[in-house]
N, CA, C, O and CB atoms as a CASP TS submission, in Angstrom:
PFRMAT TS
TARGET T0000
AUTHOR 0000-0000-0000
METHOD Language model
MODEL 1
PARENT N/A
ATOM      1  N   MET     1       0.796  -1.292   0.000  1.00  0.00           N
ATOM      2  CA  MET     1       0.007  -0.008  -0.014  1.00  0.00           C
ATOM      3  C   MET     1       0.901   1.236  -0.002  1.00  0.00           C
ATOM      4  O   MET     1       1.747   1.385   0.879  1.00  0.00           O
ATOM      5  CB  MET     1      -0.944   0.051   1.212  1.00  0.00           C
ATOM      6  N   PRO     2       0.700   2.185  -1.044  1.00  0.00           N
ATOM      7  CA  PRO     2       1.558   3.321  -1.085  1.00  0.00           C
ATOM      8  C   PRO     2       1.292   4.297   0.010  1.00  0.00           C
ATOM      9  O   PRO     2       0.145   4.377   0.451  1.00  0.00           O
ATOM     10  CB  PRO     2       1.442   3.980  -2.364  1.00  0.00           C
ATOM     11  N   LYS     3       2.288   5.081   0.513  1.00  0.00           N
ATOM     12  CA  LYS     3       2.105   6.052   1.519  1.00  0.00           C
ATOM     13  C   LYS     3       1.326   7.214   0.893  1.00  0.00           C
ATOM     14  O   LYS     3       1.509   7.620  -0.254  1.00  0.00           O
ATOM     15  CB  LYS     3       3.459   6.499   2.112  1.00  0.00           C
ATOM     16  N   GLU     4       0.429   7.712   1.776  1.00  0.00           N
ATOM     17  CA  GLU     4      -0.281   8.942   1.422  1.00  0.00           C
ATOM     18  C   GLU     4       0.598  10.199   1.473  1.00  0.00           C
ATOM     19  O   GLU     4       1.342  10.370   2.439  1.00  0.00           O
ATOM     20  CB  GLU     4      -1.455   9.122   2.343  1.00  0.00           C
ATOM     21  N   GLN     5       0.536  11.102   0.446  1.00  0.00           N
ATOM     22  CA  GLN     5       1.212  12.334   0.452  1.00  0.00           C
ATOM     23  C   GLN     5       0.567  13.278   1.440  1.00  0.00           C
ATOM     24  O   GLN     5      -0.661  13.340   1.481  1.00  0.00           O
ATOM     25  CB  GLN     5       1.238  12.915  -0.914  1.00  0.00           C
ATOM     26  N   PRO     6       1.339  14.038   2.261  1.00  0.00           N
ATOM     27  CA  PRO     6       0.694  15.027   3.134  1.00  0.00           C
ATOM     28  C   PRO     6       0.115  16.115   2.325  1.00  0.00           C
ATOM     29  O   PRO     6       0.646  16.529   1.295  1.00  0.00           O
ATOM     30  CB  PRO     6       1.661  15.600   4.142  1.00  0.00           C
ATOM     31  N   GLU     7      -0.977  16.563   2.812  1.00  0.00           N
ATOM     32  CA  GLU     7      -1.633  17.698   2.063  1.00  0.00           C
ATOM     33  C   GLU     7      -1.081  18.984   2.526  1.00  0.00           C
ATOM     34  O   GLU     7      -0.630  19.136   3.661  1.00  0.00           O
ATOM     35  CB  GLU     7      -3.171  17.712   2.243  1.00  0.00           C
ATOM     36  N   PRO     8      -1.129  19.986   1.554  1.00  0.00           N
ATOM     37  CA  PRO     8      -0.600  21.281   1.999  1.00  0.00           C
ATOM     38  C   PRO     8      -1.672  21.959   2.950  1.00  0.00           C
ATOM     39  O   PRO     8      -2.866  21.662   2.985  1.00  0.00           O
ATOM     40  CB  PRO     8      -0.261  22.221   0.720  1.00  0.00           C
ATOM     41  N   THR     9      -1.062  22.882   3.682  1.00  0.00           N
ATOM     42  CA  THR     9      -1.897  23.705   4.693  1.00  0.00           C
ATOM     43  C   THR     9      -2.168  24.885   3.881  1.00  0.00           C
ATOM     44  O   THR     9      -1.244  25.442   3.289  1.00  0.00           O
ATOM     45  CB  THR     9      -1.140  24.088   6.150  1.00  0.00           C
ATOM     46  N   THR    10      -3.481  25.348   3.804  1.00  0.00           N
ATOM     47  CA  THR    10      -3.754  26.506   3.113  1.00  0.00           C
ATOM     48  C   THR    10      -4.424  27.525   3.939  1.00  0.00           C
ATOM     49  O   THR    10      -5.061  27.178   4.934  1.00  0.00           O
ATOM     50  CB  THR    10      -4.515  26.212   1.983  1.00  0.00           C
ATOM     51  N   ASP    11      -4.316  28.821   3.576  1.00  0.00           N
ATOM     52  CA  ASP    11      -5.135  29.885   4.269  1.00  0.00           C
ATOM     53  C   ASP    11      -5.369  30.902   3.170  1.00  0.00           C
ATOM     54  O   ASP    11      -4.598  31.090   2.229  1.00  0.00           O
ATOM     55  CB  ASP    11      -4.380  30.559   5.597  1.00  0.00           C
ATOM     56  N   VAL    12      -6.566  31.568   3.396  1.00  0.00           N
ATOM     57  CA  VAL    12      -7.065  32.739   2.539  1.00  0.00           C
ATOM     58  C   VAL    12      -6.354  33.952   2.905  1.00  0.00           C
ATOM     59  O   VAL    12      -6.292  34.263   4.094  1.00  0.00           O
ATOM     60  CB  VAL    12      -8.586  32.997   2.693  1.00  0.00           C
ATOM     61  N   ILE    13      -5.792  34.694   1.977  1.00  0.00           N
ATOM     62  CA  ILE    13      -5.189  35.943   2.179  1.00  0.00           C
ATOM     63  C   ILE    13      -6.260  37.120   2.006  1.00  0.00           C
ATOM     64  O   ILE    13      -6.347  38.026   2.835  1.00  0.00           O
ATOM     65  CB  ILE    13      -4.004  36.083   1.193  1.00  0.00           C
ATOM     66  N   ALA    14      -7.006  37.044   0.959  1.00  0.00           N
ATOM     67  CA  ALA    14      -8.016  37.996   0.737  1.00  0.00           C
ATOM     68  C   ALA    14      -9.125  37.306  -0.199  1.00  0.00           C
ATOM     69  O   ALA    14      -8.816  36.451  -1.028  1.00  0.00           O
ATOM     70  CB  ALA    14      -7.381  39.316   0.095  1.00  0.00           C
ATOM     71  N   GLU    15     -10.451  37.750   0.003  1.00  0.00           N
ATOM     72  CA  GLU    15     -11.480  37.206  -0.805  1.00  0.00           C
ATOM     73  C   GLU    15     -12.522  38.324  -1.094  1.00  0.00           C
ATOM     74  O   GLU    15     -12.778  39.172  -0.239  1.00  0.00           O
ATOM     75  CB  GLU    15     -12.119  35.975  -0.108  1.00  0.00           C
ATOM     76  N   SER    16     -13.098  38.310  -2.277  1.00  0.00           N
ATOM     77  CA  SER    16     -14.175  39.195  -2.674  1.00  0.00           C
ATOM     78  C   SER    16     -15.344  38.246  -3.164  1.00  0.00           C
ATOM     79  O   SER    16     -15.257  37.034  -2.970  1.00  0.00           O
ATOM     80  CB  SER    16     -13.682  40.248  -3.833  1.00  0.00           C
ATOM     81  N   ASP    17     -16.403  38.787  -3.780  1.00  0.00           N
ATOM     82  CA  ASP    17     -17.490  38.060  -4.275  1.00  0.00           C
ATOM     83  C   ASP    17     -16.953  37.213  -5.516  1.00  0.00           C
ATOM     84  O   ASP    17     -17.539  36.154  -5.742  1.00  0.00           O
ATOM     85  CB  ASP    17     -18.680  39.047  -4.648  1.00  0.00           C
ATOM     86  N   ASN    18     -15.954  37.562  -6.293  1.00  0.00           N
ATOM     87  CA  ASN    18     -15.615  36.879  -7.438  1.00  0.00           C
ATOM     88  C   ASN    18     -14.154  36.480  -7.447  1.00  0.00           C
ATOM     89  O   ASN    18     -13.780  35.727  -8.346  1.00  0.00           O
ATOM     90  CB  ASN    18     -15.950  37.679  -8.587  1.00  0.00           C
ATOM     91  N   TYR    19     -13.302  36.900  -6.555  1.00  0.00           N
ATOM     92  CA  TYR    19     -11.949  36.563  -6.578  1.00  0.00           C
ATOM     93  C   TYR    19     -11.526  36.052  -5.255  1.00  0.00           C
ATOM     94  O   TYR    19     -12.228  36.241  -4.261  1.00  0.00           O
ATOM     95  CB  TYR    19     -11.144  37.697  -6.988  1.00  0.00           C
ATOM     96  N   ILE    20     -10.366  35.391  -5.205  1.00  0.00           N
ATOM     97  CA  ILE    20      -9.776  34.827  -3.872  1.00  0.00           C
ATOM     98  C   ILE    20      -8.284  34.755  -4.129  1.00  0.00           C
ATOM     99  O   ILE    20      -7.825  34.313  -5.182  1.00  0.00           O
ATOM    100  CB  ILE    20     -10.389  33.298  -3.440  1.00  0.00           C
ATOM    101  N   ALA    21      -7.522  35.220  -3.095  1.00  0.00           N
ATOM    102  CA  ALA    21      -6.144  34.938  -3.084  1.00  0.00           C
ATOM    103  C   ALA    21      -5.889  33.983  -1.816  1.00  0.00           C
ATOM    104  O   ALA    21      -6.398  34.193  -0.715  1.00  0.00           O
ATOM    105  CB  ALA    21      -5.296  36.311  -3.039  1.00  0.00           C
ATOM    106  N   TRP    22      -5.077  32.959  -2.097  1.00  0.00           N
ATOM    107  CA  TRP    22      -4.747  32.085  -0.999  1.00  0.00           C
ATOM    108  C   TRP    22      -3.250  31.590  -1.163  1.00  0.00           C
ATOM    109  O   TRP    22      -2.617  31.656  -2.217  1.00  0.00           O
ATOM    110  CB  TRP    22      -5.769  30.866  -0.953  1.00  0.00           C
ATOM    111  N   ARG    23      -2.805  31.112  -0.029  1.00  0.00           N
ATOM    112  CA  ARG    23      -1.410  30.520   0.085  1.00  0.00           C
ATOM    113  C   ARG    23      -1.420  29.174   0.479  1.00  0.00           C
ATOM    114  O   ARG    23      -2.356  28.768   1.168  1.00  0.00           O
ATOM    115  CB  ARG    23      -0.566  31.231   1.034  1.00  0.00           C
ATOM    116  N   ALA    24      -0.455  28.378   0.118  1.00  0.00           N
ATOM    117  CA  ALA    24      -0.396  27.059   0.561  1.00  0.00           C
ATOM    118  C   ALA    24       1.079  26.752   1.055  1.00  0.00           C
ATOM    119  O   ALA    24       2.045  27.067   0.360  1.00  0.00           O
ATOM    120  CB  ALA    24      -0.859  26.112  -0.579  1.00  0.00           C
ATOM    121  N   GLN    25       1.205  26.172   2.189  1.00  0.00           N
ATOM    122  CA  GLN    25       2.433  25.666   2.792  1.00  0.00           C
ATOM    123  C   GLN    25       2.528  24.242   2.277  1.00  0.00           C
ATOM    124  O   GLN    25       1.764  23.362   2.675  1.00  0.00           O
ATOM    125  CB  GLN    25       2.427  25.745   4.404  1.00  0.00           C
ATOM    126  N   GLU    26       3.449  24.045   1.415  1.00  0.00           N
ATOM    127  CA  GLU    26       3.582  22.713   0.654  1.00  0.00           C
ATOM    128  C   GLU    26       4.233  21.865   1.715  1.00  0.00           C
ATOM    129  O   GLU    26       4.844  22.420   2.627  1.00  0.00           O
ATOM    130  CB  GLU    26       4.505  22.787  -0.791  1.00  0.00           C
ATOM    131  N   PRO    27       4.133  20.434   1.646  1.00  0.00           N
ATOM    132  CA  PRO    27       4.677  19.519   2.472  1.00  0.00           C
ATOM    133  C   PRO    27       6.324  19.569   2.306  1.00  0.00           C
ATOM    134  O   PRO    27       7.002  19.157   3.247  1.00  0.00           O
ATOM    135  CB  PRO    27       4.030  18.126   2.137  1.00  0.00           C
ATOM    136  N   ASP    28       6.917  20.031   1.207  1.00  0.00           N
ATOM    137  CA  ASP    28       8.261  20.177   1.067  1.00  0.00           C
ATOM    138  C   ASP    28       8.798  21.476   1.707  1.00  0.00           C
ATOM    139  O   ASP    28       9.999  21.719   1.586  1.00  0.00           O
ATOM    140  CB  ASP    28       8.575  20.103  -0.330  1.00  0.00           C
ATOM    141  N   GLY    29       8.055  22.264   2.330  1.00  0.00           N
ATOM    142  CA  GLY    29       8.359  23.559   2.897  1.00  0.00           C
ATOM    143  C   GLY    29       8.270  24.818   2.033  1.00  0.00           C
ATOM    144  O   GLY    29       8.482  25.937   2.499  1.00  0.00           O
ATOM    145  N   GLU    30       7.950  24.593   0.767  1.00  0.00           N
ATOM    146  CA  GLU    30       7.705  25.693  -0.311  1.00  0.00           C
ATOM    147  C   GLU    30       6.437  26.312   0.083  1.00  0.00           C
ATOM    148  O   GLU    30       5.486  25.637   0.478  1.00  0.00           O
ATOM    149  CB  GLU    30       7.609  25.131  -1.860  1.00  0.00           C
ATOM    150  N   VAL    31       6.409  27.764  -0.033  1.00  0.00           N
ATOM    151  CA  VAL    31       5.111  28.483   0.056  1.00  0.00           C
ATOM    152  C   VAL    31       4.686  28.816  -1.343  1.00  0.00           C
ATOM    153  O   VAL    31       5.479  29.354  -2.114  1.00  0.00           O
ATOM    154  CB  VAL    31       5.207  29.790   0.936  1.00  0.00           C
ATOM    155  N   THR    32       3.445  28.510  -1.700  1.00  0.00           N
ATOM    156  CA  THR    32       2.927  28.943  -3.023  1.00  0.00           C
ATOM    157  C   THR    32       1.732  29.837  -2.866  1.00  0.00           C
ATOM    158  O   THR    32       1.010  29.750  -1.873  1.00  0.00           O
ATOM    159  CB  THR    32       2.550  27.736  -3.890  1.00  0.00           C
ATOM    160  N   TYR    33       1.509  30.715  -3.853  1.00  0.00           N
ATOM    161  CA  TYR    33       0.477  31.682  -3.761  1.00  0.00           C
ATOM    162  C   TYR    33      -0.432  31.443  -4.890  1.00  0.00           C
ATOM    163  O   TYR    33       0.066  31.103  -5.963  1.00  0.00           O
ATOM    164  CB  TYR    33       1.006  33.089  -3.755  1.00  0.00           C
ATOM    165  N   HIS    34      -1.854  31.594  -4.769  1.00  0.00           N
ATOM    166  CA  HIS    34      -2.788  31.357  -5.864  1.00  0.00           C
ATOM    167  C   HIS    34      -3.661  32.438  -5.872  1.00  0.00           C
ATOM    168  O   HIS    34      -4.073  32.916  -4.815  1.00  0.00           O
ATOM    169  CB  HIS    34      -3.537  30.086  -5.772  1.00  0.00           C
ATOM    170  N   LEU    35      -4.038  32.944  -7.144  1.00  0.00           N
ATOM    171  CA  LEU    35      -5.115  33.863  -7.428  1.00  0.00           C
ATOM    172  C   LEU    35      -6.058  33.110  -8.191  1.00  0.00           C
ATOM    173  O   LEU    35      -5.690  32.435  -9.152  1.00  0.00           O
ATOM    174  CB  LEU    35      -4.683  35.115  -8.155  1.00  0.00           C
ATOM    175  N   GLU    36      -7.391  33.187  -7.786  1.00  0.00           N
ATOM    176  CA  GLU    36      -8.406  32.667  -8.638  1.00  0.00           C
ATOM    177  C   GLU    36      -9.302  33.852  -8.976  1.00  0.00           C
ATOM    178  O   GLU    36      -9.929  34.470  -8.115  1.00  0.00           O
ATOM    179  CB  GLU    36      -9.189  31.484  -7.966  1.00  0.00           C
ATOM    180  N   LEU    37      -9.325  34.125 -10.225  1.00  0.00           N
ATOM    181  CA  LEU    37     -10.075  35.213 -10.868  1.00  0.00           C
ATOM    182  C   LEU    37     -11.070  34.816 -11.821  1.00  0.00           C
ATOM    183  O   LEU    37     -10.781  34.737 -13.015  1.00  0.00           O
ATOM    184  CB  LEU    37      -9.211  36.089 -11.521  1.00  0.00           C
ATOM    185  N   ASN    38     -12.323  34.538 -11.352  1.00  0.00           N
ATOM    186  CA  ASN    38     -13.367  33.887 -12.144  1.00  0.00           C
ATOM    187  C   ASN    38     -12.888  32.587 -12.581  1.00  0.00           C
ATOM    188  O   ASN    38     -12.702  31.702 -11.746  1.00  0.00           O
ATOM    189  CB  ASN    38     -13.786  34.708 -13.330  1.00  0.00           C
ATOM    190  N   ASN    39     -12.644  32.367 -13.980  1.00  0.00           N
ATOM    191  CA  ASN    39     -12.225  31.058 -14.462  1.00  0.00           C
ATOM    192  C   ASN    39     -10.775  30.897 -14.719  1.00  0.00           C
ATOM    193  O   ASN    39     -10.368  29.922 -15.350  1.00  0.00           O
ATOM    194  CB  ASN    39     -12.923  30.746 -15.663  1.00  0.00           C
ATOM    195  N   VAL    40      -9.967  31.818 -14.255  1.00  0.00           N
ATOM    196  CA  VAL    40      -8.461  31.828 -14.365  1.00  0.00           C
ATOM    197  C   VAL    40      -7.969  31.755 -12.979  1.00  0.00           C
ATOM    198  O   VAL    40      -8.433  32.402 -12.040  1.00  0.00           O
ATOM    199  CB  VAL    40      -7.874  33.121 -15.110  1.00  0.00           C
ATOM    200  N   THR    41      -6.859  30.802 -12.918  1.00  0.00           N
ATOM    201  CA  THR    41      -6.191  30.552 -11.566  1.00  0.00           C
ATOM    202  C   THR    41      -4.678  30.808 -11.995  1.00  0.00           C
ATOM    203  O   THR    41      -4.183  30.213 -12.952  1.00  0.00           O
ATOM    204  CB  THR    41      -6.491  28.911 -10.887  1.00  0.00           C
ATOM    205  N   LEU    42      -4.022  31.669 -11.275  1.00  0.00           N
ATOM    206  CA  LEU    42      -2.683  31.978 -11.464  1.00  0.00           C
ATOM    207  C   LEU    42      -1.900  31.317 -10.163  1.00  0.00           C
ATOM    208  O   LEU    42      -2.352  31.411  -9.022  1.00  0.00           O
ATOM    209  CB  LEU    42      -2.506  33.611 -11.618  1.00  0.00           C
ATOM    210  N   HIS    43      -0.788  30.705 -10.455  1.00  0.00           N
ATOM    211  CA  HIS    43      -0.030  30.010  -9.354  1.00  0.00           C
ATOM    212  C   HIS    43       1.341  30.711  -9.350  1.00  0.00           C
ATOM    213  O   HIS    43       1.949  30.847 -10.412  1.00  0.00           O
ATOM    214  CB  HIS    43       0.111  28.359  -9.594  1.00  0.00           C
ATOM    215  N   PHE    44       1.862  31.175  -8.140  1.00  0.00           N
ATOM    216  CA  PHE    44       3.120  31.741  -7.967  1.00  0.00           C
ATOM    217  C   PHE    44       3.987  31.117  -6.955  1.00  0.00           C
ATOM    218  O   PHE    44       3.448  30.693  -5.933  1.00  0.00           O
ATOM    219  CB  PHE    44       2.969  33.053  -7.672  1.00  0.00           C
ATOM    220  N   PHE    45       5.276  31.004  -7.106  1.00  0.00           N
ATOM    221  CA  PHE    45       6.292  30.736  -6.192  1.00  0.00           C
ATOM    222  C   PHE    45       6.618  31.987  -5.560  1.00  0.00           C
ATOM    223  O   PHE    45       6.242  33.035  -6.085  1.00  0.00           O
ATOM    224  CB  PHE    45       7.458  30.107  -6.807  1.00  0.00           C
ATOM    225  N   GLN    46       7.364  31.990  -4.349  1.00  0.00           N
ATOM    226  CA  GLN    46       7.544  33.212  -3.587  1.00  0.00           C
ATOM    227  C   GLN    46       8.202  34.344  -4.397  1.00  0.00           C
ATOM    228  O   GLN    46       7.709  35.471  -4.343  1.00  0.00           O
ATOM    229  CB  GLN    46       8.369  32.918  -2.365  1.00  0.00           C
ATOM    230  N   GLU    47       9.241  34.111  -5.110  1.00  0.00           N
ATOM    231  CA  GLU    47       9.897  35.215  -5.916  1.00  0.00           C
ATOM    232  C   GLU    47       8.915  35.758  -6.999  1.00  0.00           C
ATOM    233  O   GLU    47       8.981  36.957  -7.272  1.00  0.00           O
ATOM    234  CB  GLU    47      11.243  34.674  -6.629  1.00  0.00           C
ATOM    235  N   GLU    48       8.031  34.984  -7.620  1.00  0.00           N
ATOM    236  CA  GLU    48       7.072  35.493  -8.461  1.00  0.00           C
ATOM    237  C   GLU    48       5.993  36.336  -7.866  1.00  0.00           C
ATOM    238  O   GLU    48       5.579  37.373  -8.383  1.00  0.00           O
ATOM    239  CB  GLU    48       6.520  34.464  -9.110  1.00  0.00           C
ATOM    240  N   TRP    49       5.532  35.784  -6.657  1.00  0.00           N
ATOM    241  CA  TRP    49       4.607  36.512  -5.794  1.00  0.00           C
ATOM    242  C   TRP    49       5.016  37.894  -5.489  1.00  0.00           C
ATOM    243  O   TRP    49       4.273  38.865  -5.629  1.00  0.00           O
ATOM    244  CB  TRP    49       4.424  35.808  -4.550  1.00  0.00           C
ATOM    245  N   ASP    50       6.345  37.943  -5.027  1.00  0.00           N
ATOM    246  CA  ASP    50       6.937  39.272  -4.529  1.00  0.00           C
ATOM    247  C   ASP    50       6.883  40.214  -5.827  1.00  0.00           C
ATOM    248  O   ASP    50       6.424  41.354  -5.761  1.00  0.00           O
ATOM    249  CB  ASP    50       8.581  39.086  -3.910  1.00  0.00           C
ATOM    250  N   GLU    51       7.343  39.701  -6.917  1.00  0.00           N
ATOM    251  CA  GLU    51       7.344  40.599  -8.116  1.00  0.00           C
ATOM    252  C   GLU    51       5.839  40.994  -8.578  1.00  0.00           C
ATOM    253  O   GLU    51       5.593  42.115  -9.020  1.00  0.00           O
ATOM    254  CB  GLU    51       8.124  39.844  -9.336  1.00  0.00           C
ATOM    255  N   PHE    52       4.903  40.037  -8.447  1.00  0.00           N
ATOM    256  CA  PHE    52       3.581  40.509  -8.774  1.00  0.00           C
ATOM    257  C   PHE    52       3.060  41.548  -7.762  1.00  0.00           C
ATOM    258  O   PHE    52       2.424  42.516  -8.177  1.00  0.00           O
ATOM    259  CB  PHE    52       2.635  39.337  -8.850  1.00  0.00           C
ATOM    260  N   LEU    53       3.298  41.388  -6.497  1.00  0.00           N
ATOM    261  CA  LEU    53       2.927  42.394  -5.646  1.00  0.00           C
ATOM    262  C   LEU    53       3.521  43.812  -5.952  1.00  0.00           C
ATOM    263  O   LEU    53       2.854  44.845  -5.894  1.00  0.00           O
ATOM    264  CB  LEU    53       3.277  41.971  -4.342  1.00  0.00           C
ATOM    265  N   SER    54       4.774  43.751  -6.265  1.00  0.00           N
ATOM    266  CA  SER    54       5.515  44.997  -6.689  1.00  0.00           C
ATOM    267  C   SER    54       4.775  45.651  -7.847  1.00  0.00           C
ATOM    268  O   SER    54       4.565  46.863  -7.885  1.00  0.00           O
ATOM    269  CB  SER    54       7.015  44.667  -7.125  1.00  0.00           C
ATOM    270  N   LEU    55       4.384  44.781  -8.801  1.00  0.00           N
ATOM    271  CA  LEU    55       3.638  45.370  -9.986  1.00  0.00           C
ATOM    272  C   LEU    55       2.343  45.860  -9.591  1.00  0.00           C
ATOM    273  O   LEU    55       1.954  46.938 -10.040  1.00  0.00           O
ATOM    274  CB  LEU    55       3.441  44.375 -11.104  1.00  0.00           C
ATOM    275  N   ALA    56       1.660  45.213  -8.831  1.00  0.00           N
ATOM    276  CA  ALA    56       0.225  45.661  -8.339  1.00  0.00           C
ATOM    277  C   ALA    56       0.387  46.985  -7.604  1.00  0.00           C
ATOM    278  O   ALA    56      -0.447  47.872  -7.781  1.00  0.00           O
ATOM    279  CB  ALA    56      -0.492  44.538  -7.308  1.00  0.00           C
ATOM    280  N   ARG    57       1.439  47.160  -6.773  1.00  0.00           N
ATOM    281  CA  ARG    57       1.616  48.391  -6.134  1.00  0.00           C
ATOM    282  C   ARG    57       1.880  49.569  -7.034  1.00  0.00           C
ATOM    283  O   ARG    57       1.501  50.705  -6.749  1.00  0.00           O
ATOM    284  CB  ARG    57       2.657  48.262  -5.216  1.00  0.00           C
ATOM    285  N   MET    58       2.585  49.244  -8.202  1.00  0.00           N
ATOM    286  CA  MET    58       2.855  50.234  -9.175  1.00  0.00           C
ATOM    287  C   MET    58       1.546  50.611  -9.803  1.00  0.00           C
ATOM    288  O   MET    58       1.274  51.798  -9.981  1.00  0.00           O
ATOM    289  CB  MET    58       3.865  49.751 -10.204  1.00  0.00           C
ATOM    290  N   LEU    59       0.739  49.666 -10.138  1.00  0.00           N
ATOM    291  CA  LEU    59      -0.667  49.954 -10.801  1.00  0.00           C
ATOM    292  C   LEU    59      -1.560  50.781  -9.906  1.00  0.00           C
ATOM    293  O   LEU    59      -2.293  51.654 -10.369  1.00  0.00           O
ATOM    294  CB  LEU    59      -1.453  48.592 -11.133  1.00  0.00           C
ATOM    295  N   VAL    60      -1.491  50.501  -8.645  1.00  0.00           N
ATOM    296  CA  VAL    60      -2.418  51.210  -7.680  1.00  0.00           C
ATOM    297  C   VAL    60      -1.939  52.686  -7.553  1.00  0.00           C
ATOM    298  O   VAL    60      -2.769  53.576  -7.370  1.00  0.00           O
ATOM    299  CB  VAL    60      -2.426  50.477  -6.204  1.00  0.00           C
ATOM    300  N   SER    61      -0.631  52.949  -7.647  1.00  0.00           N
ATOM    301  CA  SER    61      -0.045  54.265  -7.384  1.00  0.00           C
ATOM    302  C   SER    61       0.020  55.049  -8.729  1.00  0.00           C
ATOM    303  O   SER    61       0.408  56.217  -8.722  1.00  0.00           O
ATOM    304  CB  SER    61       1.405  54.120  -6.725  1.00  0.00           C
ATOM    305  N   ALA    62      -0.341  54.450  -9.844  1.00  0.00           N
ATOM    306  CA  ALA    62      -0.311  55.104 -11.172  1.00  0.00           C
ATOM    307  C   ALA    62      -1.487  56.098 -11.356  1.00  0.00           C
ATOM    308  O   ALA    62      -1.606  56.725 -12.409  1.00  0.00           O
ATOM    309  CB  ALA    62      -0.357  54.025 -12.292  1.00  0.00           C
TER
END
């Protein structure tokens, strides 16, 4: 019988009626970030998430 893989621990960062941002603590120690925007889901590793947040801040201040 194969060993079951541990499930990631997840928590919601922010949520609206149509969108959700959440993060997952993966069993290997990696943290991944996820944006669900209607029928599109974007997945980010930490460096990508940091860059995305930087871009979002530039958009907000523009």
